DOSE-661739 format. One record per residue (C-alpha): x, y, z; residue in one letter. Coordinates in steps of 0.05 Angstrom, whole numbers. Example, Ala and Ser with C-alpha at 12.3 -4.5 7.8 and 13.67 -1.06 7.14 Angstrom:
+--------+--------+--------+---+
!      X !      Y !      Z ! r !
+--------+--------+--------+---+
!    246 !    -90 !    156 ! A !
!    273 !    -21 !    143 ! S !
+--------+--------+--------+---+
END
This chain:
+--------+--------+--------+---+
!      X !      Y !      Z ! r !
+--------+--------+--------+---+
!   1703 !    605 !  -2067 ! X !
!   1647 !    581 !  -2113 ! X !
!   1652 !    599 !  -2186 ! X !
!   1592 !    599 !  -2232 ! X !
!   1587 !    603 !  -2308 ! X !
!   1522 !    621 !  -2342 ! X !
!   1512 !    599 !  -2414 ! X !
!   1457 !    631 !  -2455 ! X !
!   1442 !    664 !  -2520 ! X !
!   1445 !    739 !  -2532 ! X !
!   1381 !    769 !  -2506 ! X !
!   1365 !    713 !  -2456 ! X !
!   1392 !    751 !  -2396 ! X !
!   1455 !    712 !  -2378 ! X !
!   1488 !    776 !  -2353 ! X !
!   1427 !    794 !  -2311 ! X !
!   1427 !    724 !  -2283 ! X !
!   1499 !    732 !  -2258 ! X !
!   1483 !    801 !  -2231 ! X !
!   1422 !    777 !  -2193 ! X !
!   1463 !    720 !  -2162 ! X !
!   1517 !    769 !  -2140 ! X !
!   1466 !    817 !  -2109 ! X !
!   1430 !    759 !  -2073 ! X !
!   1497 !    735 !  -2045 ! X !
!   1510 !    805 !  -2018 ! X !
!   1442 !    804 !  -1983 ! X !
!   1462 !    738 !  -1952 ! X !
!   1525 !    770 !  -1923 ! X !
!   1573 !    740 !  -1973 ! X !
!   1623 !    770 !  -2021 ! X !
!   1610 !    766 !  -2095 ! X !
!   1629 !    787 !  -2166 ! X !
!   1590 !    785 !  -2231 ! X !
!   1616 !    799 !  -2300 ! X !
!   1601 !    781 !  -2373 ! X !
!   1645 !    754 !  -2428 ! X !
!   1621 !    775 !  -2496 ! X !
!   1641 !    817 !  -2554 ! X !
!   1599 !    838 !  -2613 ! X !
!   1551 !    780 !  -2607 ! X !
!   1482 !    790 !  -2633 ! X !
!   1415 !    765 !  -2608 ! X !
!   1416 !    690 !  -2607 ! X !
!   1491 !    681 !  -2607 ! X !
!   1523 !    642 !  -2550 ! X !
!   1544 !    686 !  -2491 ! X !
!   1574 !    672 !  -2423 ! X !
!   1569 !    709 !  -2357 ! X !
!   1604 !    693 !  -2291 ! X !
!   1593 !    699 !  -2217 ! X !
!   1637 !    685 !  -2157 ! X !
!   1611 !    676 !  -2087 ! X !
!   1652 !    669 !  -2024 ! X !
!   1649 !    681 !  -1949 ! X !
!   1713 !    723 !  -1953 ! X !
!   1738 !    779 !  -1997 ! X !
!   1747 !    759 !  -2070 ! X !
!   1813 !    783 !  -2100 ! X !
!   1813 !    743 !  -2164 ! X !
!   1799 !    785 !  -2225 ! X !
!   1806 !    734 !  -2281 ! X !
!   1753 !    699 !  -2322 ! X !
!   1724 !    635 !  -2293 ! X !
!   1760 !    577 !  -2325 ! X !
!   1741 !    520 !  -2277 ! X !
!   1671 !    532 !  -2251 ! X !
!   1638 !    493 !  -2196 ! X !
!   1568 !    506 !  -2224 ! X !
!   1539 !    517 !  -2293 ! X !
!   1473 !    548 !  -2310 ! X !
!   1450 !    533 !  -2381 ! X !
!   1392 !    578 !  -2403 ! X !
!   1384 !    544 !  -2470 ! X !
!   1393 !    468 !  -2475 ! X !
!   1409 !    473 !  -2550 ! X !
!   1476 !    503 !  -2530 ! X !
!   1496 !    434 !  -2504 ! X !
!   1502 !    409 !  -2576 ! X !
!   1529 !    475 !  -2603 ! X !
!   1587 !    487 !  -2555 ! X !
!   1624 !    450 !  -2500 ! X !
!   1586 !    479 !  -2441 ! X !
!   1622 !    431 !  -2393 ! X !
!   1692 !    456 !  -2413 ! X !
!   1731 !    465 !  -2349 ! X !
!   1674 !    445 !  -2303 ! X !
!   1702 !    412 !  -2241 ! X !
!   1692 !    338 !  -2232 ! X !
!   1627 !    328 !  -2193 ! X !
!   1605 !    398 !  -2212 ! X !
!   1532 !    419 !  -2215 ! X !
!   1495 !    436 !  -2280 ! X !
!   1426 !    469 !  -2279 ! X !
!   1394 !    465 !  -2348 ! X !
!   1331 !    497 !  -2374 ! X !
!   1299 !    438 !  -2410 ! X !
!   1238 !    394 !  -2411 ! X !
!   1283 !    333 !  -2422 ! X !
!   1309 !    287 !  -2369 ! X !
!   1383 !    296 !  -2351 ! X !
!   1403 !    229 !  -2381 ! X !
!   1373 !    251 !  -2448 ! X !
!   1416 !    314 !  -2455 ! X !
!   1479 !    279 !  -2479 ! X !
!   1523 !    309 !  -2426 ! X !
!   1584 !    265 !  -2412 ! X !
!   1623 !    267 !  -2348 ! X !
!   1616 !    262 !  -2273 ! X !
!   1567 !    319 !  -2261 ! X !
!   1504 !    330 !  -2220 ! X !
!   1453 !    351 !  -2272 ! X !
!   1388 !    385 !  -2253 ! X !
!   1334 !    398 !  -2304 ! X !
!   1282 !    452 !  -2298 ! X !
!   1229 !    472 !  -2349 ! X !
!   1240 !    546 !  -2340 ! X !
!   1212 !    559 !  -2409 ! X !
!   1146 !    526 !  -2390 ! X !
!   1141 !    567 !  -2326 ! X !
!   1160 !    631 !  -2363 ! X !
!   1107 !    620 !  -2417 ! X !
!   1055 !    611 !  -2363 ! X !
!   1075 !    675 !  -2327 ! X !
!   1104 !    722 !  -2379 ! X !
!   1074 !    693 !  -2443 ! X !
!   1146 !    696 !  -2468 ! X !
!   1206 !    651 !  -2459 ! X !
!   1240 !    694 !  -2406 ! X !
!   1280 !    640 !  -2372 ! X !
!   1336 !    674 !  -2333 ! X !
!   1298 !    690 !  -2270 ! X !
!   1260 !    624 !  -2265 ! X !
!   1326 !    586 !  -2270 ! X !
!   1350 !    625 !  -2209 ! X !
!   1295 !    592 !  -2167 ! X !
!   1326 !    524 !  -2185 ! X !
!   1396 !    551 !  -2170 ! X !
!   1375 !    573 !  -2100 ! X !
!   1340 !    508 !  -2084 ! X !
!   1393 !    461 !  -2112 ! X !
!   1457 !    497 !  -2088 ! X !
!   1432 !    533 !  -2026 ! X !
!   1486 !    586 !  -2041 ! X !
!   1435 !    642 !  -2040 ! X !
!   1369 !    645 !  -2003 ! X !
!   1302 !    653 !  -2037 ! X !
!   1289 !    717 !  -1997 ! X !
!   1355 !    747 !  -2021 ! X !
!   1339 !    730 !  -2093 ! X !
!   1271 !    765 !  -2087 ! X !
!   1305 !    827 !  -2058 ! X !
!   1356 !    826 !  -2115 ! X !
!   1299 !    825 !  -2166 ! X !
!   1268 !    886 !  -2132 ! X !
!   1336 !    920 !  -2134 ! X !
!   1345 !    907 !  -2208 ! X !
!   1274 !    914 !  -2235 ! X !
!   1230 !    959 !  -2191 ! X !
!   1257 !   1025 !  -2216 ! X !
!   1275 !   1005 !  -2287 ! X !
!   1217 !    959 !  -2305 ! X !
!   1164 !    972 !  -2252 ! X !
!   1127 !    934 !  -2198 ! X !
!   1088 !    888 !  -2245 ! X !
!   1151 !    862 !  -2280 ! X !
!   1187 !    853 !  -2213 ! X !
!   1128 !    815 !  -2185 ! X !
!   1123 !    770 !  -2246 ! X !
!   1198 !    753 !  -2241 ! X !
!   1191 !    739 !  -2166 ! X !
!   1131 !    694 !  -2180 ! X !
!   1172 !    655 !  -2232 ! X !
!   1231 !    647 !  -2184 ! X !
!   1185 !    622 !  -2128 ! X !
!   1148 !    574 !  -2173 ! X !
!   1212 !    541 !  -2197 ! X !
!   1242 !    541 !  -2127 ! X !
!   1182 !    502 !  -2102 ! X !
!   1187 !    450 !  -2157 ! X !
!   1263 !    442 !  -2162 ! X !
!   1297 !    381 !  -2133 ! X !
+--------+--------+--------+---+
END
C-alpha cells in the first residue's frame, strides 16, 4: 500500500488533491481512500490531507503516520512545520516551488521533485491555484495514477459543480506540468 500526505494551507485545495488522486486510482483499477485532517483552521493555516492507493482492498482506517510520498502545495510550509515527519527513508517529496530541491533546506534521504505549479497556474488561471497542476507532477514522477485517469477525475469533480471551462483549465494545468515534470 502506498500512503500519501498532502501539505497545504487552508484554501489551497489539499483535500481536493487527495480526492482527485483517489478517484484517479479507482479509474486505474486500484483501491483508494482519501480523507482530510483539519479542525477549525482558517484560510492560510497549515492543513493536511491523505490518500492511500493499493492493488488490494484497503482496511486501514487510521491517519497516515508514515507516508511514502509527500505533496507540498506551499514551499513556505517547509520552514513552518516539519513536513517530513514520519516520511519513510527514501520517500518522495513533490514540492510546488521555483527553487531547486537542494535550496529548500530539506534534510534526509528523500527523492525531492520541484515543480513551479504557481507559475503554471498563474499562466492558466491568473490565480495561484496549485493543487491540480501538482497532480501532473505526481502522475509523472510516481506513475501511481495515469494522466488519463487524472483527467477523468477532474471531470468527475468539476464538470457539474464548476463547469466545462474550469474543468478544461484544470486539465490543461495538469497536462502542462505532466509534460515538464522529471
